[in-house]
mmCIF file of the N, C-alpha and C atoms, coordinates in Angstrom:
data_MODEL
# 
_entry.id   MODEL 
# 
loop_
_atom_site.group_PDB 
_atom_site.id 
_atom_site.type_symbol 
_atom_site.label_atom_id 
_atom_site.label_alt_id 
_atom_site.label_comp_id 
_atom_site.label_asym_id 
_atom_site.label_entity_id 
_atom_site.label_seq_id 
_atom_site.pdbx_PDB_ins_code 
_atom_site.Cartn_x 
_atom_site.Cartn_y 
_atom_site.Cartn_z 
_atom_site.occupancy 
_atom_site.B_iso_or_equiv 
_atom_site.pdbx_formal_charge 
_atom_site.auth_seq_id 
_atom_site.auth_comp_id 
_atom_site.auth_asym_id 
_atom_site.auth_atom_id 
_atom_site.pdbx_PDB_model_num 
ATOM 1   N N  . MET A 1 1  ? -26.218 10.880  -0.393  1.00 0.00 ? 1  MET A N  1 
ATOM 2   C CA . MET A 1 1  ? -24.845 10.628  -0.759  1.00 0.00 ? 1  MET A CA 1 
ATOM 3   C C  . MET A 1 1  ? -24.169 11.962  -1.034  1.00 0.00 ? 1  MET A C  1 
ATOM 4   N N  . SER A 1 2  ? -22.976 12.156  -0.517  1.00 0.00 ? 2  SER A N  1 
ATOM 5   C CA . SER A 1 2  ? -22.260 13.406  -0.738  1.00 0.00 ? 2  SER A CA 1 
ATOM 6   C C  . SER A 1 2  ? -21.688 13.450  -2.154  1.00 0.00 ? 2  SER A C  1 
ATOM 7   N N  . ASP A 1 3  ? -21.302 14.643  -2.594  1.00 0.00 ? 3  ASP A N  1 
ATOM 8   C CA . ASP A 1 3  ? -20.750 14.810  -3.935  1.00 0.00 ? 3  ASP A CA 1 
ATOM 9   C C  . ASP A 1 3  ? -19.393 14.126  -4.050  1.00 0.00 ? 3  ASP A C  1 
ATOM 10  N N  . ILE A 1 4  ? -19.183 13.458  -5.192  1.00 0.00 ? 4  ILE A N  1 
ATOM 11  C CA . ILE A 1 4  ? -17.921 12.790  -5.482  1.00 0.00 ? 4  ILE A CA 1 
ATOM 12  C C  . ILE A 1 4  ? -17.554 13.144  -6.915  1.00 0.00 ? 4  ILE A C  1 
ATOM 13  N N  . LEU A 1 5  ? -16.327 13.569  -7.137  1.00 0.00 ? 5  LEU A N  1 
ATOM 14  C CA . LEU A 1 5  ? -15.883 13.900  -8.480  1.00 0.00 ? 5  LEU A CA 1 
ATOM 15  C C  . LEU A 1 5  ? -15.654 12.626  -9.283  1.00 0.00 ? 5  LEU A C  1 
ATOM 16  N N  . ALA A 1 6  ? -16.078 12.633  -10.532 1.00 0.00 ? 6  ALA A N  1 
ATOM 17  C CA . ALA A 1 6  ? -15.956 11.456  -11.389 1.00 0.00 ? 6  ALA A CA 1 
ATOM 18  C C  . ALA A 1 6  ? -14.502 11.008  -11.520 1.00 0.00 ? 6  ALA A C  1 
ATOM 19  N N  . ARG A 1 7  ? -13.570 11.943  -11.563 1.00 0.00 ? 7  ARG A N  1 
ATOM 20  C CA . ARG A 1 7  ? -12.165 11.548  -11.716 1.00 0.00 ? 7  ARG A CA 1 
ATOM 21  C C  . ARG A 1 7  ? -11.662 10.734  -10.525 1.00 0.00 ? 7  ARG A C  1 
ATOM 22  N N  . ASN A 1 8  ? -12.342 10.839  -9.380  1.00 0.00 ? 8  ASN A N  1 
ATOM 23  C CA . ASN A 1 8  ? -11.957 10.057  -8.208  1.00 0.00 ? 8  ASN A CA 1 
ATOM 24  C C  . ASN A 1 8  ? -12.524 8.644   -8.231  1.00 0.00 ? 8  ASN A C  1 
ATOM 25  N N  . LEU A 1 9  ? -13.380 8.338   -9.201  1.00 0.00 ? 9  LEU A N  1 
ATOM 26  C CA . LEU A 1 9  ? -13.998 7.017   -9.286  1.00 0.00 ? 9  LEU A CA 1 
ATOM 27  C C  . LEU A 1 9  ? -13.263 6.073   -10.230 1.00 0.00 ? 9  LEU A C  1 
ATOM 28  N N  . ASP A 1 10 ? -12.480 6.595   -11.139 1.00 0.00 ? 10 ASP A N  1 
ATOM 29  C CA . ASP A 1 10 ? -11.792 5.787   -12.139 1.00 0.00 ? 10 ASP A CA 1 
ATOM 30  C C  . ASP A 1 10 ? -10.969 4.680   -11.484 1.00 0.00 ? 10 ASP A C  1 
ATOM 31  N N  . GLY A 1 11 ? -11.230 3.438   -11.906 1.00 0.00 ? 11 GLY A N  1 
ATOM 32  C CA . GLY A 1 11 ? -10.471 2.302   -11.401 1.00 0.00 ? 11 GLY A CA 1 
ATOM 33  C C  . GLY A 1 11 ? -10.905 1.759   -10.053 1.00 0.00 ? 11 GLY A C  1 
ATOM 34  N N  . LYS A 1 12 ? -11.959 2.327   -9.473  1.00 0.00 ? 12 LYS A N  1 
ATOM 35  C CA . LYS A 1 12 ? -12.441 1.825   -8.178  1.00 0.00 ? 12 LYS A CA 1 
ATOM 36  C C  . LYS A 1 12 ? -13.025 0.427   -8.338  1.00 0.00 ? 12 LYS A C  1 
ATOM 37  N N  . PRO A 1 13 ? -12.818 -0.449  -7.348  1.00 0.00 ? 13 PRO A N  1 
ATOM 38  C CA . PRO A 1 13 ? -13.449 -1.768  -7.389  1.00 0.00 ? 13 PRO A CA 1 
ATOM 39  C C  . PRO A 1 13 ? -14.966 -1.632  -7.283  1.00 0.00 ? 13 PRO A C  1 
ATOM 40  N N  . VAL A 1 14 ? -15.680 -2.486  -8.007  1.00 0.00 ? 14 VAL A N  1 
ATOM 41  C CA . VAL A 1 14 ? -17.143 -2.530  -7.946  1.00 0.00 ? 14 VAL A CA 1 
ATOM 42  C C  . VAL A 1 14 ? -17.524 -3.898  -7.377  1.00 0.00 ? 14 VAL A C  1 
ATOM 43  N N  . VAL A 1 15 ? -18.242 -3.877  -6.254  1.00 0.00 ? 15 VAL A N  1 
ATOM 44  C CA . VAL A 1 15 ? -18.630 -5.113  -5.583  1.00 0.00 ? 15 VAL A CA 1 
ATOM 45  C C  . VAL A 1 15 ? -20.119 -5.079  -5.264  1.00 0.00 ? 15 VAL A C  1 
ATOM 46  N N  . GLY A 1 16 ? -20.700 -6.272  -5.130  1.00 0.00 ? 16 GLY A N  1 
ATOM 47  C CA . GLY A 1 16 ? -22.093 -6.381  -4.725  1.00 0.00 ? 16 GLY A CA 1 
ATOM 48  C C  . GLY A 1 16 ? -22.197 -6.316  -3.213  1.00 0.00 ? 16 GLY A C  1 
ATOM 49  N N  . ILE A 1 17 ? -23.395 -6.066  -2.705  1.00 0.00 ? 17 ILE A N  1 
ATOM 50  C CA . ILE A 1 17 ? -23.587 -6.015  -1.256  1.00 0.00 ? 17 ILE A CA 1 
ATOM 51  C C  . ILE A 1 17 ? -23.315 -7.379  -0.623  1.00 0.00 ? 17 ILE A C  1 
ATOM 52  N N  . ASP A 1 18 ? -23.353 -8.435  -1.448  1.00 0.00 ? 18 ASP A N  1 
ATOM 53  C CA . ASP A 1 18 ? -23.050 -9.780  -0.951  1.00 0.00 ? 18 ASP A CA 1 
ATOM 54  C C  . ASP A 1 18 ? -21.574 -10.126 -1.087  1.00 0.00 ? 18 ASP A C  1 
ATOM 55  N N  . GLY A 1 19 ? -20.750 -9.175  -1.534  1.00 0.00 ? 19 GLY A N  1 
ATOM 56  C CA . GLY A 1 19 ? -19.306 -9.393  -1.666  1.00 0.00 ? 19 GLY A CA 1 
ATOM 57  C C  . GLY A 1 19 ? -18.848 -9.812  -3.049  1.00 0.00 ? 19 GLY A C  1 
ATOM 58  N N  . THR A 1 20 ? -19.778 -10.004 -3.980  1.00 0.00 ? 20 THR A N  1 
ATOM 59  C CA . THR A 1 20 ? -19.412 -10.388 -5.346  1.00 0.00 ? 20 THR A CA 1 
ATOM 60  C C  . THR A 1 20 ? -18.510 -9.329  -5.961  1.00 0.00 ? 20 THR A C  1 
ATOM 61  N N  . ASP A 1 21 ? -17.383 -9.732  -6.522  1.00 0.00 ? 21 ASP A N  1 
ATOM 62  C CA . ASP A 1 21 ? -16.442 -8.819  -7.172  1.00 0.00 ? 21 ASP A CA 1 
ATOM 63  C C  . ASP A 1 21 ? -16.800 -8.722  -8.649  1.00 0.00 ? 21 ASP A C  1 
ATOM 64  N N  . PHE A 1 22 ? -17.272 -7.546  -9.090  1.00 0.00 ? 22 PHE A N  1 
ATOM 65  C CA . PHE A 1 22 ? -17.657 -7.360  -10.481 1.00 0.00 ? 22 PHE A CA 1 
ATOM 66  C C  . PHE A 1 22 ? -16.503 -6.862  -11.344 1.00 0.00 ? 22 PHE A C  1 
ATOM 67  N N  . GLY A 1 23 ? -15.488 -6.267  -10.753 1.00 0.00 ? 23 GLY A N  1 
ATOM 68  C CA . GLY A 1 23 ? -14.357 -5.737  -11.499 1.00 0.00 ? 23 GLY A CA 1 
ATOM 69  C C  . GLY A 1 23 ? -14.047 -4.317  -11.056 1.00 0.00 ? 23 GLY A C  1 
ATOM 70  N N  . THR A 1 24 ? -13.506 -3.527  -11.987 1.00 0.00 ? 24 THR A N  1 
ATOM 71  C CA . THR A 1 24 ? -13.167 -2.137  -11.682 1.00 0.00 ? 24 THR A CA 1 
ATOM 72  C C  . THR A 1 24 ? -13.911 -1.200  -12.629 1.00 0.00 ? 24 THR A C  1 
ATOM 73  N N  . LEU A 1 25 ? -14.223 -0.019  -12.122 1.00 0.00 ? 25 LEU A N  1 
ATOM 74  C CA . LEU A 1 25 ? -14.963 0.959   -12.921 1.00 0.00 ? 25 LEU A CA 1 
ATOM 75  C C  . LEU A 1 25 ? -14.116 1.412   -14.099 1.00 0.00 ? 25 LEU A C  1 
ATOM 76  N N  . TYR A 1 26 ? -14.700 1.340   -15.293 1.00 0.00 ? 26 TYR A N  1 
ATOM 77  C CA . TYR A 1 26 ? -14.042 1.786   -16.516 1.00 0.00 ? 26 TYR A CA 1 
ATOM 78  C C  . TYR A 1 26 ? -14.494 3.200   -16.874 1.00 0.00 ? 26 TYR A C  1 
ATOM 79  N N  . THR A 1 27 ? -15.814 3.420   -16.866 1.00 0.00 ? 27 THR A N  1 
ATOM 80  C CA . THR A 1 27 ? -16.381 4.740   -17.151 1.00 0.00 ? 27 THR A CA 1 
ATOM 81  C C  . THR A 1 27 ? -17.840 4.760   -16.685 1.00 0.00 ? 27 THR A C  1 
ATOM 82  N N  . ILE A 1 28 ? -18.461 5.908   -16.824 1.00 0.00 ? 28 ILE A N  1 
ATOM 83  C CA . ILE A 1 28 ? -19.879 6.070   -16.494 1.00 0.00 ? 28 ILE A CA 1 
ATOM 84  C C  . ILE A 1 28 ? -20.559 6.669   -17.721 1.00 0.00 ? 28 ILE A C  1 
ATOM 85  N N  . THR A 1 29 ? -21.717 6.116   -18.111 1.00 0.00 ? 29 THR A N  1 
ATOM 86  C CA . THR A 1 29 ? -22.447 6.676   -19.243 1.00 0.00 ? 29 THR A CA 1 
ATOM 87  C C  . THR A 1 29 ? -23.574 7.573   -18.741 1.00 0.00 ? 29 THR A C  1 
ATOM 88  N N  . MET A 1 30 ? -24.010 8.470   -19.628 1.00 0.00 ? 30 MET A N  1 
ATOM 89  C CA . MET A 1 30 ? -25.104 9.367   -19.257 1.00 0.00 ? 30 MET A CA 1 
ATOM 90  C C  . MET A 1 30 ? -26.017 9.584   -20.443 1.00 0.00 ? 30 MET A C  1 
ATOM 91  N N  . ASP A 1 31 ? -27.230 10.006  -20.152 1.00 0.00 ? 31 ASP A N  1 
ATOM 92  C CA . ASP A 1 31 ? -28.210 10.363  -21.163 1.00 0.00 ? 31 ASP A CA 1 
ATOM 93  C C  . ASP A 1 31 ? -27.900 11.795  -21.601 1.00 0.00 ? 31 ASP A C  1 
ATOM 94  N N  . LEU A 1 32 ? -27.600 11.976  -22.867 1.00 0.00 ? 32 LEU A N  1 
ATOM 95  C CA . LEU A 1 32 ? -27.198 13.303  -23.356 1.00 0.00 ? 32 LEU A CA 1 
ATOM 96  C C  . LEU A 1 32 ? -28.318 14.323  -23.316 1.00 0.00 ? 32 LEU A C  1 
ATOM 97  N N  . GLU A 1 33 ? -29.556 13.877  -23.449 1.00 0.00 ? 33 GLU A N  1 
ATOM 98  C CA . GLU A 1 33 ? -30.672 14.822  -23.434 1.00 0.00 ? 33 GLU A CA 1 
ATOM 99  C C  . GLU A 1 33 ? -30.982 15.331  -22.031 1.00 0.00 ? 33 GLU A C  1 
ATOM 100 N N  . SER A 1 34 ? -31.028 14.419  -21.065 1.00 0.00 ? 34 SER A N  1 
ATOM 101 C CA . SER A 1 34 ? -31.410 14.815  -19.703 1.00 0.00 ? 34 SER A CA 1 
ATOM 102 C C  . SER A 1 34 ? -30.215 15.123  -18.813 1.00 0.00 ? 34 SER A C  1 
ATOM 103 N N  . GLY A 1 35 ? -29.041 14.580  -19.165 1.00 0.00 ? 35 GLY A N  1 
ATOM 104 C CA . GLY A 1 35 ? -27.862 14.746  -18.318 1.00 0.00 ? 35 GLY A CA 1 
ATOM 105 C C  . GLY A 1 35 ? -27.804 13.748  -17.174 1.00 0.00 ? 35 GLY A C  1 
ATOM 106 N N  . ALA A 1 36 ? -28.795 12.853  -17.101 1.00 0.00 ? 36 ALA A N  1 
ATOM 107 C CA . ALA A 1 36 ? -28.835 11.864  -16.019 1.00 0.00 ? 36 ALA A CA 1 
ATOM 108 C C  . ALA A 1 36 ? -27.797 10.775  -16.249 1.00 0.00 ? 36 ALA A C  1 
ATOM 109 N N  . LEU A 1 37 ? -27.144 10.365  -15.163 1.00 0.00 ? 37 LEU A N  1 
ATOM 110 C CA . LEU A 1 37 ? -26.213 9.245   -15.260 1.00 0.00 ? 37 LEU A CA 1 
ATOM 111 C C  . LEU A 1 37 ? -26.999 7.983   -15.557 1.00 0.00 ? 37 LEU A C  1 
ATOM 112 N N  . ARG A 1 38 ? -26.449 7.108   -16.406 1.00 0.00 ? 38 ARG A N  1 
ATOM 113 C CA . ARG A 1 38 ? -27.176 5.916   -16.831 1.00 0.00 ? 38 ARG A CA 1 
ATOM 114 C C  . ARG A 1 38 ? -26.556 4.642   -16.273 1.00 0.00 ? 38 ARG A C  1 
ATOM 115 N N  . ASP A 1 39 ? -25.324 4.315   -16.678 1.00 0.00 ? 39 ASP A N  1 
ATOM 116 C CA . ASP A 1 39 ? -24.710 3.040   -16.313 1.00 0.00 ? 39 ASP A CA 1 
ATOM 117 C C  . ASP A 1 39 ? -23.273 3.215   -15.845 1.00 0.00 ? 39 ASP A C  1 
ATOM 118 N N  . LEU A 1 40 ? -22.865 2.327   -14.929 1.00 0.00 ? 40 LEU A N  1 
ATOM 119 C CA . LEU A 1 40 ? -21.458 2.138   -14.627 1.00 0.00 ? 40 LEU A CA 1 
ATOM 120 C C  . LEU A 1 40 ? -20.962 1.117   -15.644 1.00 0.00 ? 40 LEU A C  1 
ATOM 121 N N  . VAL A 1 41 ? -19.873 1.414   -16.318 1.00 0.00 ? 41 VAL A N  1 
ATOM 122 C CA . VAL A 1 41 ? -19.266 0.436   -17.222 1.00 0.00 ? 41 VAL A CA 1 
ATOM 123 C C  . VAL A 1 41 ? -18.063 -0.122  -16.481 1.00 0.00 ? 41 VAL A C  1 
ATOM 124 N N  . VAL A 1 42 ? -18.096 -1.434  -16.236 1.00 0.00 ? 42 VAL A N  1 
ATOM 125 C CA . VAL A 1 42 ? -17.132 -2.092  -15.360 1.00 0.00 ? 42 VAL A CA 1 
ATOM 126 C C  . VAL A 1 42 ? -16.289 -3.068  -16.160 1.00 0.00 ? 42 VAL A C  1 
ATOM 127 N N  . ASP A 1 43 ? -14.959 -2.943  -16.025 1.00 0.00 ? 43 ASP A N  1 
ATOM 128 C CA . ASP A 1 43 ? -14.046 -3.903  -16.633 1.00 0.00 ? 43 ASP A CA 1 
ATOM 129 C C  . ASP A 1 43 ? -14.178 -5.203  -15.853 1.00 0.00 ? 43 ASP A C  1 
ATOM 130 N N  . ALA A 1 44 ? -14.788 -6.219  -16.486 1.00 0.00 ? 44 ALA A N  1 
ATOM 131 C CA . ALA A 1 44 ? -15.142 -7.450  -15.785 1.00 0.00 ? 44 ALA A CA 1 
ATOM 132 C C  . ALA A 1 44 ? -14.007 -8.464  -15.719 1.00 0.00 ? 44 ALA A C  1 
ATOM 133 N N  . ARG A 1 45 ? -12.933 -8.246  -16.442 1.00 0.00 ? 45 ARG A N  1 
ATOM 134 C CA . ARG A 1 45 ? -11.769 -9.147  -16.408 1.00 0.00 ? 45 ARG A CA 1 
ATOM 135 C C  . ARG A 1 45 ? -12.157 -10.623 -16.508 1.00 0.00 ? 45 ARG A C  1 
ATOM 136 N N  . GLY A 1 46 ? -13.038 -10.970 -17.451 1.00 0.00 ? 46 GLY A N  1 
ATOM 137 C CA . GLY A 1 46 ? -13.392 -12.364 -17.701 1.00 0.00 ? 46 GLY A CA 1 
ATOM 138 C C  . GLY A 1 46 ? -14.258 -13.016 -16.638 1.00 0.00 ? 46 GLY A C  1 
ATOM 139 N N  . ARG A 1 47 ? -15.000 -12.227 -15.874 1.00 0.00 ? 47 ARG A N  1 
ATOM 140 C CA . ARG A 1 47 ? -15.857 -12.808 -14.847 1.00 0.00 ? 47 ARG A CA 1 
ATOM 141 C C  . ARG A 1 47 ? -17.039 -13.542 -15.451 1.00 0.00 ? 47 ARG A C  1 
ATOM 142 N N  . ALA A 1 48 ? -17.621 -14.428 -14.681 1.00 0.00 ? 48 ALA A N  1 
ATOM 143 C CA . ALA A 1 48 ? -18.759 -15.229 -15.129 1.00 0.00 ? 48 ALA A CA 1 
ATOM 144 C C  . ALA A 1 48 ? -20.031 -14.390 -15.131 1.00 0.00 ? 48 ALA A C  1 
ATOM 145 N N  . SER A 1 49 ? -21.134 -15.014 -15.435 1.00 0.00 ? 49 SER A N  1 
ATOM 146 C CA . SER A 1 49 ? -22.438 -14.358 -15.493 1.00 0.00 ? 49 SER A CA 1 
ATOM 147 C C  . SER A 1 49 ? -22.774 -13.654 -14.185 1.00 0.00 ? 49 SER A C  1 
ATOM 148 N N  . THR A 1 50 ? -23.478 -12.537 -14.310 1.00 0.00 ? 50 THR A N  1 
ATOM 149 C CA . THR A 1 50 ? -23.857 -11.757 -13.129 1.00 0.00 ? 50 THR A CA 1 
ATOM 150 C C  . THR A 1 50 ? -25.362 -11.771 -12.926 1.00 0.00 ? 50 THR A C  1 
ATOM 151 N N  . GLY A 1 51 ? -26.060 -12.694 -13.560 1.00 0.00 ? 51 GLY A N  1 
ATOM 152 C CA . GLY A 1 51 ? -27.513 -12.733 -13.427 1.00 0.00 ? 51 GLY A CA 1 
ATOM 153 C C  . GLY A 1 51 ? -28.117 -11.496 -14.049 1.00 0.00 ? 51 GLY A C  1 
ATOM 154 N N  . ASP A 1 52 ? -29.108 -10.906 -13.374 1.00 0.00 ? 52 ASP A N  1 
ATOM 155 C CA . ASP A 1 52 ? -29.743 -9.709  -13.923 1.00 0.00 ? 52 ASP A CA 1 
ATOM 156 C C  . ASP A 1 52 ? -29.217 -8.428  -13.292 1.00 0.00 ? 52 ASP A C  1 
ATOM 157 N N  . THR A 1 53 ? -28.068 -8.516  -12.614 1.00 0.00 ? 53 THR A N  1 
ATOM 158 C CA . THR A 1 53 ? -27.466 -7.327  -12.017 1.00 0.00 ? 53 THR A CA 1 
ATOM 159 C C  . THR A 1 53 ? -26.854 -6.427  -13.085 1.00 0.00 ? 53 THR A C  1 
ATOM 160 N N  . ALA A 1 54 ? -26.314 -7.020  -14.152 1.00 0.00 ? 54 ALA A N  1 
ATOM 161 C CA . ALA A 1 54 ? -25.601 -6.249  -15.159 1.00 0.00 ? 54 ALA A CA 1 
ATOM 162 C C  . ALA A 1 54 ? -25.797 -6.857  -16.539 1.00 0.00 ? 54 ALA A C  1 
ATOM 163 N N  . ARG A 1 55 ? -25.579 -6.026  -17.558 1.00 0.00 ? 55 ARG A N  1 
ATOM 164 C CA . ARG A 1 55 ? -25.568 -6.487  -18.936 1.00 0.00 ? 55 ARG A CA 1 
ATOM 165 C C  . ARG A 1 55 ? -24.112 -6.531  -19.401 1.00 0.00 ? 55 ARG A C  1 
ATOM 166 N N  . ALA A 1 56 ? -23.746 -7.560  -20.136 1.00 0.00 ? 56 ALA A N  1 
ATOM 167 C CA . ALA A 1 56 ? -22.393 -7.652  -20.679 1.00 0.00 ? 56 ALA A CA 1 
ATOM 168 C C  . ALA A 1 56 ? -22.367 -7.037  -22.076 1.00 0.00 ? 56 ALA A C  1 
ATOM 169 N N  . ASP A 1 57 ? -21.245 -6.413  -22.422 1.00 0.00 ? 57 ASP A N  1 
ATOM 170 C CA . ASP A 1 57 ? -21.088 -5.928  -23.790 1.00 0.00 ? 57 ASP A CA 1 
ATOM 171 C C  . ASP A 1 57 ? -20.029 -6.776  -24.485 1.00 0.00 ? 57 ASP A C  1 
ATOM 172 N N  . GLY A 1 58 ? -19.697 -6.458  -25.705 1.00 0.00 ? 58 GLY A N  1 
ATOM 173 C CA . GLY A 1 58 ? -18.756 -7.250  -26.481 1.00 0.00 ? 58 GLY A CA 1 
ATOM 174 C C  . GLY A 1 58 ? -17.299 -7.070  -26.092 1.00 0.00 ? 58 GLY A C  1 
ATOM 175 N N  . ASP A 1 59 ? -16.999 -6.161  -25.193 1.00 0.00 ? 59 ASP A N  1 
ATOM 176 C CA . ASP A 1 59 ? -15.616 -5.872  -24.801 1.00 0.00 ? 59 ASP A CA 1 
ATOM 177 C C  . ASP A 1 59 ? -15.272 -6.409  -23.424 1.00 0.00 ? 59 ASP A C  1 
ATOM 178 N N  . ASP A 1 60 ? -16.010 -7.421  -22.945 1.00 0.00 ? 60 ASP A N  1 
ATOM 179 C CA . ASP A 1 60 ? -15.786 -8.003  -21.621 1.00 0.00 ? 60 ASP A CA 1 
ATOM 180 C C  . ASP A 1 60 ? -15.983 -6.955  -20.523 1.00 0.00 ? 60 ASP A C  1 
ATOM 181 N N  . ARG A 1 61 ? -16.967 -6.076  -20.749 1.00 0.00 ? 61 ARG A N  1 
ATOM 182 C CA . ARG A 1 61 ? -17.322 -5.068  -19.751 1.00 0.00 ? 61 ARG A CA 1 
ATOM 183 C C  . ARG A 1 61 ? -18.781 -5.250  -19.377 1.00 0.00 ? 61 ARG A C  1 
ATOM 184 N N  . LEU A 1 62 ? -19.096 -4.896  -18.152 1.00 0.00 ? 62 LEU A N  1 
ATOM 185 C CA . LEU A 1 62 ? -20.468 -4.973  -17.661 1.00 0.00 ? 62 LEU A CA 1 
ATOM 186 C C  . LEU A 1 62 ? -21.063 -3.581  -17.611 1.00 0.00 ? 62 LEU A C  1 
ATOM 187 N N  . GLN A 1 63 ? -22.341 -3.475  -17.896 1.00 0.00 ? 63 GLN A N  1 
ATOM 188 C CA . GLN A 1 63 ? -23.068 -2.215  -17.761 1.00 0.00 ? 63 GLN A CA 1 
ATOM 189 C C  . GLN A 1 63 ? -24.055 -2.388  -16.620 1.00 0.00 ? 63 GLN A C  1 
ATOM 190 N N  . ILE A 1 64 ? -23.826 -1.667  -15.543 1.00 0.00 ? 64 ILE A N  1 
ATOM 191 C CA . ILE A 1 64 ? -24.644 -1.770  -14.344 1.00 0.00 ? 64 ILE A CA 1 
ATOM 192 C C  . ILE A 1 64 ? -25.396 -0.457  -14.163 1.00 0.00 ? 64 ILE A C  1 
ATOM 193 N N  . PRO A 1 65 ? -26.722 -0.498  -14.102 1.00 0.00 ? 65 PRO A N  1 
ATOM 194 C CA . PRO A 1 65 ? -27.488 0.741   -13.935 1.00 0.00 ? 65 PRO A CA 1 
ATOM 195 C C  . PRO A 1 65 ? -27.055 1.512   -12.681 1.00 0.00 ? 65 PRO A C  1 
ATOM 196 N N  . VAL A 1 66 ? -26.900 2.809   -12.833 1.00 0.00 ? 66 VAL A N  1 
ATOM 197 C CA . VAL A 1 66 ? -26.497 3.665   -11.713 1.00 0.00 ? 66 VAL A CA 1 
ATOM 198 C C  . VAL A 1 66 ? -27.495 3.548   -10.551 1.00 0.00 ? 66 VAL A C  1 
ATOM 199 N N  . SER A 1 67 ? -28.735 3.233   -10.867 1.00 0.00 ? 67 SER A N  1 
ATOM 200 C CA . SER A 1 67 ? -29.755 3.108   -9.818  1.00 0.00 ? 67 SER A CA 1 
ATOM 201 C C  . SER A 1 67 ? -29.438 1.987   -8.822  1.00 0.00 ? 67 SER A C  1 
ATOM 202 N N  . ARG A 1 68 ? -28.546 1.089   -9.174  1.00 0.00 ? 68 ARG A N  1 
ATOM 203 C CA . ARG A 1 68 ? -28.169 -0.013  -8.278  1.00 0.00 ? 68 ARG A CA 1 
ATOM 204 C C  . ARG A 1 68 ? -27.060 0.366   -7.289  1.00 0.00 ? 68 ARG A C  1 
ATOM 205 N N  . VAL A 1 69 ? -26.478 1.553   -7.427  1.00 0.00 ? 69 VAL A N  1 
ATOM 206 C CA . VAL A 1 69 ? -25.396 1.960   -6.525  1.00 0.00 ? 69 VAL A CA 1 
ATOM 207 C C  . VAL A 1 69 ? -25.950 2.163   -5.123  1.00 0.00 ? 69 VAL A C  1 
ATOM 208 N N  . GLU A 1 70 ? -25.337 1.487   -4.176  1.00 0.00 ? 70 GLU A N  1 
ATOM 209 C CA . GLU A 1 70 ? -25.728 1.569   -2.768  1.00 0.00 ? 70 GLU A CA 1 
ATOM 210 C C  . GLU A 1 70 ? -24.844 2.576   -2.029  1.00 0.00 ? 70 GLU A C  1 
ATOM 211 N N  . THR A 1 71 ? -23.528 2.406   -2.111  1.00 0.00 ? 71 THR A N  1 
ATOM 212 C CA . THR A 1 71 ? -22.582 3.328   -1.467  1.00 0.00 ? 71 THR A CA 1 
ATOM 213 C C  . THR A 1 71 ? -21.327 3.463   -2.316  1.00 0.00 ? 71 THR A C  1 
ATOM 214 N N  . VAL A 1 72 ? -20.616 4.581   -2.104  1.00 0.00 ? 72 VAL A N  1 
ATOM 215 C CA . VAL A 1 72 ? -19.329 4.813   -2.757  1.00 0.00 ? 72 VAL A CA 1 
ATOM 216 C C  . VAL A 1 72 ? -18.373 5.307   -1.699  1.00 0.00 ? 72 VAL A C  1 
ATOM 217 N N  . ASN A 1 73 ? -17.335 4.532   -1.439  1.00 0.00 ? 73 ASN A N  1 
ATOM 218 C CA . ASN A 1 73 ? -16.260 4.914   -0.530  1.00 0.00 ? 73 ASN A CA 1 
ATOM 219 C C  . ASN A 1 73 ? -14.952 4.497   -1.178  1.00 0.00 ? 73 ASN A C  1 
ATOM 220 N N  . ASP A 1 74 ? -14.232 3.578   -0.556  1.00 0.00 ? 74 ASP A N  1 
ATOM 221 C CA . ASP A 1 74 ? -13.020 3.060   -1.178  1.00 0.00 ? 74 ASP A CA 1 
ATOM 222 C C  . ASP A 1 74 ? -13.350 2.092   -2.295  1.00 0.00 ? 74 ASP A C  1 
ATOM 223 N N  . ARG A 1 75 ? -14.615 1.700   -2.395  1.00 0.00 ? 75 ARG A N  1 
ATOM 224 C CA . ARG A 1 75 ? -15.126 0.871   -3.484  1.00 0.00 ? 75 ARG A CA 1 
ATOM 225 C C  . ARG A 1 75 ? -16.573 1.247   -3.742  1.00 0.00 ? 75 ARG A C  1 
ATOM 226 N N  . ILE A 1 76 ? -17.090 0.832   -4.882  1.00 0.00 ? 76 ILE A N  1 
ATOM 227 C CA . ILE A 1 76 ? -18.484 1.104   -5.244  1.00 0.00 ? 76 ILE A CA 1 
ATOM 228 C C  . ILE A 1 76 ? -19.277 -0.161  -4.926  1.00 0.00 ? 76 ILE A C  1 
ATOM 229 N N  . VAL A 1 77 ? -20.279 -0.040  -4.065  1.00 0.00 ? 77 VAL A N  1 
ATOM 230 C CA . VAL A 1 77 ? -21.088 -1.181  -3.668  1.00 0.00 ? 77 VAL A CA 1 
ATOM 231 C C  . VAL A 1 77 ? -22.438 -1.058  -4.367  1.00 0.00 ? 77 VAL A C  1 
ATOM 232 N N  . ILE A 1 78 ? -22.849 -2.148  -5.008  1.00 0.00 ? 78 ILE A N  1 
ATOM 233 C CA . ILE A 1 78 ? -24.116 -2.136  -5.736  1.00 0.00 ? 78 ILE A CA 1 
ATOM 234 C C  . ILE A 1 78 ? -25.068 -3.193  -5.167  1.00 0.00 ? 78 ILE A C  1 
ATOM 235 N N  . GLN A 1 79 ? -26.354 -2.927  -5.341  1.00 0.00 ? 79 GLN A N  1 
ATOM 236 C CA . GLN A 1 79 ? -27.394 -3.882  -4.958  1.00 0.00 ? 79 GLN A CA 1 
ATOM 237 C C  . GLN A 1 79 ? -27.423 -4.991  -5.997  1.00 0.00 ? 79 GLN A C  1 
ATOM 238 N N  . SER A 1 80 ? -27.666 -6.199  -5.550  1.00 0.00 ? 80 SER A N  1 
ATOM 239 C CA . SER A 1 80 ? -27.764 -7.308  -6.500  1.00 0.00 ? 80 SER A CA 1 
ATOM 240 C C  . SER A 1 80 ? -29.112 -7.253  -7.200  1.00 0.00 ? 80 SER A C  1 
ATOM 241 N N  . GLY A 1 81 ? -29.177 -7.854  -8.385  1.00 0.00 ? 81 GLY A N  1 
ATOM 242 C CA . GLY A 1 81 ? -30.422 -7.894  -9.148  1.00 0.00 ? 81 GLY A CA 1 
ATOM 243 C C  . GLY A 1 81 ? -31.412 -8.840  -8.521  1.00 0.00 ? 81 GLY A C  1 
ATOM 244 N N  . GLU A 1 82 ? -32.686 -8.522  -8.661  1.00 0.00 ? 82 GLU A N  1 
ATOM 245 C CA . GLU A 1 82 ? -33.740 -9.365  -8.096  1.00 0.00 ? 82 GLU A CA 1 
ATOM 246 C C  . GLU A 1 82 ? -34.832 -9.542  -9.090  1.00 0.00 ? 82 GLU A C  1 
# 
């Protein structure tokens, strides 16, 4: 995957490879000790359960592990949970 600046990701749609609309990217979290990216935090806009693809927080946002990112172009495509 080529380099992408974080500021270019703000507000991008996040979808599953099966077309599931998860919402829009709110922010990205990282591990402060290692510097590794951890989760995409997605504004879920009241969406229903996502199975084991994402964890919900108390602010109607989903936390999706960065390891699930498949591609990033005009939208962020993630692998579904299995």
